[in-house]
C-alpha positions in Angstrom: 114.5 129.2 87.8 116.8 127.4 90.1 119.9 125.8 88.4 118.8 122.2 89.4 115.3 122.7 88.0 116.8 124.3 84.8 119.1 121.3 84.3 116.4 118.9 84.8 114.0 120.6 82.3 116.8 121.0 79.8 117.6 117.3 80.1 114.0 116.3 79.6 113.7 118.7 76.6 116.9 117.2 75.1 115.5 113.7 75.5 112.4 114.8 73.6 114.3 115.5 70.6 117.0 112.7 70.8 117.0 109.6 68.8 118.1 107.6 71.8 114.9 108.5 73.4 112.7 108.0 70.4 110.8 105.1 72.1 110.1 107.0 75.2 106.6 108.4 75.6 106.8 112.0 76.8 104.1 114.5 77.7 104.3 118.2 78.6 101.8 119.7 80.9 101.3 123.4 81.4 99.7 124.1 84.8 98.3 127.4 85.8 99.0 126.6 89.5 100.8 123.6 91.1 100.6 122.2 94.5 103.5 120.0 94.6 103.3 119.2 98.2 100.6 120.3 100.7 103.2 121.4 103.2 104.7 123.9 100.6 103.4 127.1 99.0 101.6 126.6 95.7 103.6 127.5 92.6 102.4 129.6 89.8 102.3 128.9 86.0 104.6 125.7 85.6 105.7 123.2 83.1 105.6 119.5 84.1 107.4 116.9 81.9 106.3 113.2 82.1 108.2 110.5 80.6 107.2 106.8 80.6 104.9 107.3 83.6 107.1 109.3 85.7 107.6 112.9 86.4 111.0 113.9 85.0 111.0 117.8 85.4 108.9 120.6 86.8 109.9 124.2 86.2 108.4 127.7 86.5 106.7 129.3 83.4 105.6 127.8 80.1 108.6 126.3 78.5 108.7 125.7 74.7 108.4 122.2 73.4 109.2 120.4 70.2 106.2 120.6 67.7 105.5 116.9 67.7 105.3 116.6 71.6 102.0 115.8 73.2 100.9 118.8 75.3 98.1 119.1 77.9 97.2 122.7 78.6 95.9 123.1 82.1 96.9 126.6 82.3 93.5 127.6 83.9 93.6 124.8 86.5 95.3 123.9 89.8 97.4 120.6 89.4 98.2 118.6 92.5 99.1 115.1 93.5 96.7 112.3 92.7 94.6 111.5 95.8 94.9 108.3 97.9 92.0 106.5 99.7 93.2 104.0 102.3 89.9 102.2 102.7 87.6 101.2 99.8 85.7 98.1 98.8 85.6 98.3 95.0 83.8 95.0 94.5 80.7 96.0 96.4 78.0 98.7 96.3 76.0 100.1 99.1 72.6 98.7 100.5 73.0 95.2 99.2 71.4 92.3 101.0 74.0 90.2 103.1 72.3 87.0 101.8 73.8 87.9 98.4 77.0 86.3 99.6 75.2 82.9 99.2 74.0 83.8 95.6 76.5 85.9 93.7 79.9 84.4 92.6 83.2 86.2 93.3 83.4 86.8 89.5 80.6 89.3 89.9 82.7 91.2 92.2 85.2 91.8 89.4 82.4 93.1 87.1 81.2 95.5 89.9 84.8 96.4 90.6 85.6 97.4 86.9 82.7 99.9 87.2 83.8 101.2 90.6 87.4 101.5 89.7 86.6 103.8 86.9 84.3 106.0 89.0 87.1 106.2 91.8 89.7 107.2 89.2 87.4 109.9 87.7 86.9 111.3 91.2 90.7 112.0 91.5 91.8 109.0 93.4 94.8 107.5 91.7 95.8 105.0 94.5 93.4 103.0 96.7 93.8 100.5 99.4 91.2 97.7 98.7 90.1 96.8 102.3 88.4 93.3 101.8 87.0 91.4 98.9 86.6 87.9 97.5 89.7 85.7 97.3 91.0 86.9 94.0 88.6 89.7 92.9 90.6 92.6 94.1 93.8 91.0 92.8 92.4 90.7 89.4 91.2 94.3 89.5 94.8 95.3 90.7 96.4 93.5 87.7 93.9 94.9 85.3 94.4 98.6 86.2 98.3 98.2 86.4 98.4 96.8 82.9 95.9 99.4 81.6 93.3 96.7 80.6 90.7 98.6 82.6 90.6 102.1 83.8 91.2 102.6 87.5 93.6 103.6 90.2 96.6 101.8 91.5 95.3 99.1 93.9 96.9 98.0 97.1 94.8 94.9 97.8 94.2 92.9 101.0 91.9 90.1 99.8 89.7 88.5 102.5 90.0 89.8 106.0 91.3 87.8 108.9 88.6 87.5 111.7 87.6 85.5 114.7 85.1 82.7 114.2 81.6 84.3 114.1 83.0 87.9 114.3 82.9 90.8 111.9 84.5 89.7 108.6 83.4 86.1 109.2 80.3 84.8 107.2 77.3 85.3 109.7 73.6 85.3 109.5 73.2 81.9 107.9 72.7 78.4 109.0 75.9 76.7 110.2 76.0 74.3 107.1 75.8 77.4 104.8 78.5 79.1 106.8 80.8 76.1 106.1 80.3 76.3 102.4 80.8 80.1 102.2 83.8 80.2 104.6 86.8 81.7 102.8 89.2 80.2 105.3 90.6 83.2 107.0 89.2 82.9 110.5 91.6 82.0 113.2 91.8 81.1 116.8 95.0 81.3 118.7 98.4 82.9 117.9 99.8 79.9 115.8 96.6 79.8 113.6 96.6 83.4 113.1 100.2 83.5 112.0 99.3 80.6 109.5 96.4 82.7 108.0 98.6 85.8 107.6 101.1 83.6 105.6 98.2 82.2 103.6 97.1 85.6 102.7 100.6 86.5 101.8 100.9 83.4 99.5 97.6 84.3 97.8 99.0 87.7 96.8 97.9 90.1 99.4 99.7 93.6 99.5 98.5 94.2 103.0 96.8 92.2 105.8 93.4 93.2 106.7 92.0 92.2 110.2 88.6 92.9 111.9 90.0 93.7 115.3 86.6 94.6 116.8 82.9 94.1 116.1 81.5 95.8 113.1 78.4 98.0 112.4 77.2 96.4 109.2 77.7 92.7 110.0 75.0 90.4 111.4 76.8 89.5 114.6 75.2 91.5 117.4 77.8 91.4 120.2 78.8 95.0 120.3 81.8 96.8 118.8 84.7 96.0 121.1 87.7 93.8 120.7 87.6 90.4 119.0 91.1 89.0 118.9 93.2 88.4 122.0 96.3 90.3 122.5 98.6 87.3 121.7 96.5 86.8 118.5 97.1 90.5 117.6 100.8 90.4 118.3 101.1 87.2 116.2 99.3 88.7 113.3 101.4 91.9 113.4 104.8 90.1 113.9 104.1 87.6 111.1 103.0 90.3 108.6 105.9 92.6 109.4 108.3 89.6 109.0 106.9 89.2 105.5 107.3 92.8 104.7 103.6 93.5 104.9 101.6 96.1 106.9 98.5 95.4 108.8 95.2 97.4 108.6 92.6 96.9 111.4 88.9 97.6 111.2 88.4 98.8 114.8 85.6 100.7 116.5 85.8 100.1 120.2 88.3 101.9 122.4 89.8 98.8 124.1 89.9 96.9 120.8 91.7 99.9 119.3 94.2 100.1 122.2 95.0 96.3 122.0 95.6 96.6 118.3 97.8 99.5 118.6 99.8 97.9 121.4 100.5 94.9 119.1 102.0 97.3 116.4 99.1 97.3 114.0 99.9 99.9 111.4 96.5 101.6 110.8 93.4 101.8 112.9 90.5 102.1 110.4 87.3 103.8 111.6 88.5 104.3 115.2 85.0 105.6 116.1 85.2 105.3 119.9 89.0 105.9 120.3 89.4 107.6 123.7 92.6 109.3 125.2 94.1 105.9 126.2 93.6 104.3 122.8 95.1 107.3 121.0 98.0 107.5 123.4 98.7 103.9 122.5 98.4 104.6 118.8 100.9 107.6 119.1 103.3 105.5 121.1 103.4 102.9 118.4 103.2 105.1 115.4 99.7 103.8 114.2 97.8 106.0 111.8 94.0 106.8 112.3 92.0 106.3 109.0 88.6 107.8 110.0 86.1 106.7 107.1 83.6 109.5 108.0 81.8 109.1 104.8 80.9 105.6 105.7 78.6 106.9 108.3 77.2 109.4 106.0 76.1 106.7 103.7 74.7 104.6 106.6 72.8 107.5 107.8 71.2 108.0 104.3 69.9 104.5 104.5 68.9 104.3 108.1 65.2 103.4 108.8 64.5 102.5 105.2 64.3 98.7 105.6 67.8 98.2 104.1 69.5 97.1 107.3 68.3 94.3 109.6 67.2 95.3 113.2 70.5 93.9 114.6 72.5 96.3 112.3 70.2 99.3 112.9 70.8 99.0 116.6 74.5 99.1 116.1 74.2 102.1 113.7 72.2 104.1 116.3 74.7 103.5 119.0 77.6 104.8 116.7 76.4 107.8 114.8 76.7 110.2 117.7 80.4 109.4 118.1 81.4 109.9 114.5 84.2 112.4 114.0 85.1 112.9 117.6 88.3 110.7 117.3 89.6 112.8 114.5 89.4 115.9 116.6 91.2 114.2 119.6 93.8 112.5 117.4 94.8 115.8 115.8 95.1 117.4 119.2 97.3 114.5 120.4 99.5 114.3 117.4 98.2 111.0 116.0 98.6 111.1 112.2 95.2 111.1 110.3 95.4 109.4 106.9 92.6 109.6 104.4 90.1 106.7 103.9 86.4 106.6 103.3 85.0 103.0 103.2 83.6 103.5 99.8 81.3 100.7 98.9 79.2 101.6 102.1 78.3 104.7 100.2 78.4 105.1 96.4 81.9 105.0 94.8 82.9 108.3 93.2 81.8 110.3 96.2 85.2 109.8 98.0 86.2 113.4 98.0 83.2 114.4 100.3 85.3 113.0 103.0 87.5 116.1 102.9 84.8 118.5 104.2 84.0 116.1 107.0 87.7 116.0 108.1 87.8 119.8 108.1 84.5 119.9 110.1 86.3 117.6 112.5 89.1 120.0 113.0 91.7 119.5 110.3 92.7 122.5 108.1 92.3 122.2 104.4 96.0 121.8 104.1 95.9 119.0 106.6 93.1 117.4 105.0 94.8 117.5 101.6 97.9 116.1 103.2 96.0 113.2 104.7 95.1 111.9 101.1 98.6 112.6 99.6 101.8 112.8 101.7 100.4 111.2 104.9 98.6 108.4 103.1 101.7 107.7 101.0 103.7 107.5 104.2 101.3 105.1 105.7 101.8 102.9 102.7 105.6 103.4 102.9 105.4 104.7 99.3 106.4 108.3 100.1 109.1 108.1 97.4 106.5 107.0 94.8 103.3 108.8 95.6 101.9 111.9 97.2 103.8 114.6 95.7 104.7 116.2 92.4 108.5 115.9 92.0 111.1 114.4 89.6 111.3 110.7 89.9 107.7 110.3 91.4 105.0 108.3 89.6 103.0 110.6 87.4 99.8 110.5 89.3 98.2 114.0 89.1 94.8 115.7 89.0 93.6 119.1 88.1 90.8 121.2 89.7 89.3 124.6 89.2 89.9 126.7 92.2 92.2 126.4 95.2 91.7 123.4 97.5 93.8 125.0 100.2 91.2 127.7 100.7 88.2 125.8 99.6 88.5 122.0 100.1 85.2 121.4 98.3 86.7 122.0 95.0 88.2 118.5 95.2 84.7 117.2 94.8 84.8 118.2 91.1 87.9 116.9 89.4 88.5 118.0 85.9 91.5 116.0 84.7 93.2 112.8 86.1 96.5 111.1 85.2 97.6 107.8 86.8 100.9 106.1 86.0 101.3 108.7 83.2 98.1 107.7 81.5 95.4 110.3 81.2 91.9 109.1 82.2 89.2 109.3 79.7 
């Protein structure tokens, strides 16, 4: 045992038995194998100490503990950092009719979100980025999971997406008078108005700004998948968000729309379906992450031709499916960071980990795929000192699986145990 590790474990064990730490909640976890960081070799039998929601020590072997200490025995499992999904829609389920927007209240999204938050956590995802919801539904879920009122992951919430008038993200497919009633107030035209809407989203409580930089596959607007915002509008959004300490995530499919978003300094390009070399060069130059959401297209493929989507949407689906995954291959070759995101809600929540096999099929190694959902995703959130690794001081977000995900990535599709913020999921 290294001296620093021994001292940390000794301090943790002393705290267990000290009167001064009587109110601290401490748990000891015995792990058969530990992946502390996908970039490092796995460790063998280890003892992990968690106190008040944080990892306080990790050491080799099975350390003795006081008799009254809560112990979790995972000596036949591989323990690794909790997984991060950077693109989910907790408040929605797949295959719903777009006209439900005129029928269902935002409060129903919270009910659906409670269900989906639990499914997501049980699948091993301890942090998610909620990529678009009703005005306050995701914020309510964020508070509920943080305070432990409901079971679910840590939620980084965007709230309603910013879009152009009539574009993807705006209410479309209804009469104009209905559009006016349903409008959430986050469309913008021109750099000044777009800056105002970023500030409005920040005031409402957004953790991140979500924009729809290009057309989308599942919306009723049928004008292709290329760029929506002008370059001055994109620059205004990025500059305003960054001045407020917020990052920007961009739904983006078309190559030129991706290139324009990257040039403006947008932090993550989500989907990135038609990203070509010029678009990826622009992303690399600006440090933009690619969040591929390959599982979204699996969910769409499963529903194609079954009367679920309108003809407008089906046409866009058919022009897209042949390109899925190609951008991941090119991004890896060109050194653009690939971060994990699924677009859960387009497919059933809880299937998020199926994205790993698709990333490996697109060219990532199992180690790179795991990093995309841990260390890389944490860095994309600027939370690398909080999430994505098992180390003293980090949030106690961990999962356990049978088998070795570094040799067989599919084992992540069956998670046996989950802890988030030091709380064990039921």
